[in-house]
C-alpha positions in Angstrom: -11.6 5.0 -24.0 -9.5 1.8 -23.7 -7.7 0.9 -20.4 -4.0 0.9 -21.2 -2.4 1.0 -17.8 -2.8 0.0 -14.2 -1.5 1.9 -11.2 -1.0 0.0 -7.9 -0.4 0.9 -4.3 2.2 -0.9 -2.1 0.3 -2.9 0.6 1.5 -1.9 4.0 -1.1 -2.9 6.6 -0.7 -6.6 6.2 3.1 -6.4 6.3 3.1 -4.1 9.3 0.9 -6.4 11.4 3.2 -9.2 10.6 6.3 -7.2 11.5 4.7 -6.1 14.8 3.9 -9.7 15.7 7.6 -10.6 15.2 8.7 -7.5 17.2 6.3 -8.2 20.0 7.5 -11.8 20.3 11.1 -10.8 20.3 11.1 -7.5 22.2 7.9 -7.0 24.1 6.6 -10.3 25.3 9.8 -11.2 27.3 9.5 -7.9 29.3 5.8 -7.1 29.5 2.3 -8.6 29.8 1.1 -6.3 27.0 -0.9 -8.5 24.6 -0.1 -8.6 20.9 -3.5 -7.3 19.7 -3.2 -4.2 22.0 0.4 -3.6 20.8 -0.6 -3.8 17.1 -3.8 -1.7 17.5 -2.1 1.1 19.4 0.9 1.2 17.0 -1.5 1.4 14.0 -3.5 4.2 15.6 -0.4 6.2 16.5 1.2 5.6 13.1 -1.7 7.2 11.3 -1.2 5.2 8.1 2.5 6.0 8.0 2.2 9.8 8.4 3.9 9.8 11.8 7.6 8.8 11.9 8.4 5.8 14.0 10.6 7.4 16.6 7.6 9.4 17.7 5.3 6.4 17.4 7.6 4.2 19.6 8.1 7.0 22.1 4.3 7.3 22.6 3.8 3.5 22.5 6.3 2.9 25.3 4.8 5.7 27.4 1.2 4.6 26.9 1.9 0.9 27.6 4.4 1.7 30.3 6.9 -0.7 28.8 9.9 -1.2 31.0 13.4 -2.0 29.7 12.5 -1.2 26.1 14.0 1.7 24.3 12.9 3.7 21.3 16.3 3.2 19.6 16.0 -0.6 19.9 12.5 -0.8 18.5 13.3 1.8 15.7 16.4 -0.2 14.7 14.1 -3.3 14.5 11.8 -1.5 12.2 14.4 -0.1 9.9 16.4 -3.3 9.6 13.7 -5.9 9.6 10.4 -4.6 8.2 11.3 -5.4 4.6 12.4 -8.9 5.5 9.1 -9.7 7.2 6.9 -7.9 4.6 4.4 -10.0 2.6 2.4 -9.6 -0.6 -1.2 -10.7 -1.0 -1.5 -14.3 -2.2 -0.9 -14.7 -6.0 0.3 -11.1 -6.4 3.3 -11.9 -8.6 1.2 -14.3 -10.8 -1.4 -11.5 -11.2 1.3 -9.0 -12.1 2.9 -11.3 -14.7 -0.5 -11.7 -16.4 -1.3 -8.0 -16.4 2.2 -7.0 -17.7 1.4 -8.7 -21.0 -1.5 -6.3 -21.7 -1.0 -3.2 -19.6 1.6 -0.7 -18.5 2.1 -1.1 -14.7 3.1 1.6 -12.3 3.4 1.9 -8.5 2.6 4.9 -6.3 3.3 4.7 -2.6 3.6 7.0 0.4 6.6 6.6 2.8 10.3 6.8 3.2 12.4 5.9 0.2 14.8 3.6 2.0 12.1 1.5 3.6 9.9 1.3 0.5 12.7 0.5 -1.8 13.8 -2.2 0.5 10.4 -3.8 0.4 10.2 -3.4 -3.4 13.6 -5.1 -3.9 12.9 -7.8 -1.4 9.9 -8.9 -3.5 11.5 -8.0 -6.8 8.6 -5.7 -7.7 10.9 -3.4 -9.7 10.7 -6.0 -12.5 7.0 -5.2 -12.9 6.6 -1.5 -12.4 7.8 1.5 -14.4 7.5 4.1 -13.0 7.8 3.6 -9.3 6.9 6.7 -7.4 7.6 7.0 -3.7 6.3 10.1 -1.9 9.7 11.0 -0.2 11.5 10.9 -3.6 9.0 13.0 -5.5 8.1 15.4 -2.7 4.4 14.6 -3.0 2.1 12.1 -1.2 -1.3 10.6 -1.8 -4.0 11.9 -2.1 -2.3 14.9 -3.8 -3.7 14.8 -7.4 -0.3 15.7 -8.9 1.2 12.4 -7.6 -1.5 10.4 -9.4 -0.9 12.3 -12.6 2.9 12.0 -12.7 3.0 8.4 -14.2 0.4 9.5 -16.8 2.8 12.1 -18.1 5.5 9.5 -18.5 3.1 7.2 -20.4 1.4 9.9 -22.4 -2.0 8.7 -21.3 -5.2 10.4 -20.0 -6.7 9.5 -16.6 -9.5 7.8 -18.4 -7.0 5.2 -19.8 -5.8 4.3 -16.3 -7.1 2.0 -13.6 -5.9 2.6 -10.0 -6.0 -0.2 -7.4 -5.5 0.8 -3.8 -6.5 -0.1 -0.3 -7.1 3.3 1.4 -10.6 4.8 0.8 -9.2 8.4 1.0 -5.5 8.4 0.0 -6.0 5.9 -2.8 -9.6 5.7 -4.0 -10.6 9.4 -3.5 -7.3 10.6 -4.8 -7.4 8.6 -8.0 -11.1 9.3 -8.5 -10.4 13.1 -8.2 -8.2 13.0 -11.3 -10.7 10.9 -13.3 -9.3 7.4 -13.0 -11.4 4.2 -12.7 -10.7 2.8 -9.3 -10.7 -0.6 -7.5 -10.6 -0.9 -3.7 -8.5 -3.9 -2.6 -9.9 -4.8 0.7 -11.7 -7.5 2.7 -15.4 -8.3 3.3 -15.5 -5.9 6.3 -15.0 -2.8 4.2 -17.4 -1.5 1.5 -16.2 0.3 -1.6 -17.6 3.7 -2.6 -20.6 3.7 -5.0 -18.3 4.7 -7.9 -15.6 2.1 -7.4 -15.2 -1.7 -7.7 -14.0 -3.9 -4.9 -11.8 -7.0 -5.0 -11.1 -9.1 -1.9 -8.9 -11.6 -3.8 -6.9 -11.1 -7.0 -8.9 -13.8 -8.8 -11.8 -11.3 -8.8 -9.7 -8.8 -10.9 -10.0 -10.3 -14.3 -13.8 -10.3 -14.5 -13.8 -6.6 -13.6 -11.3 -5.9 -16.3 -13.5 -7.8 -18.8 -16.5 -5.8 -17.7 -14.7 -2.5 -17.9 -13.5 -3.2 -21.5 -17.0 -4.3 -22.5 -18.6 -1.2 -21.1 -16.1 1.0 -22.9 -16.6 -0.7 -26.2 -20.4 -0.3 -25.9 -19.9 3.5 -25.3 -17.6 4.0 -28.3 
């Protein structure tokens, strides 16, 4: 069956590390000797890939690091108001999306709060590329729930075999999409290996050869 659509995730880890570096410089470093790498690592561990809301994360962070003169409300306000502004996309993301849009339907699935995720999407003008955009808070489902992966397919009138999913989380993205029958690509770096049934890209320049290979394999089976 032909690949007709590509579903993407919204990268969070890179943007989150960048935001935390800014927050550490502005709010933490003037009041504490806590190093940046420890601040980032502990936040990411407490955050549990976005599944723990930030007031709890910051409360635990302040207590664990014994930060003095820093309040939960101040750090939380930073996160709500500044995260989208400091968020980044992988290099060449918009160029890649423009190329794909000519041949594929593009959709976006992401976990998280609607206001924060929409702010990131608008900041980078991603709404011009994706239809539908499905955010877990808005639809009442979160990855890796199979129903969330299938929602865009209903809109498109496509079977899972027609859709490629690209994500960065081995469980929430890759296993979730594989479970409904999609072909998957793990977007990662060289330190993380893909599952045996998925492809891996470390750089968007590696995507086109994989798409050519997938189309060739499908033609040979038809």
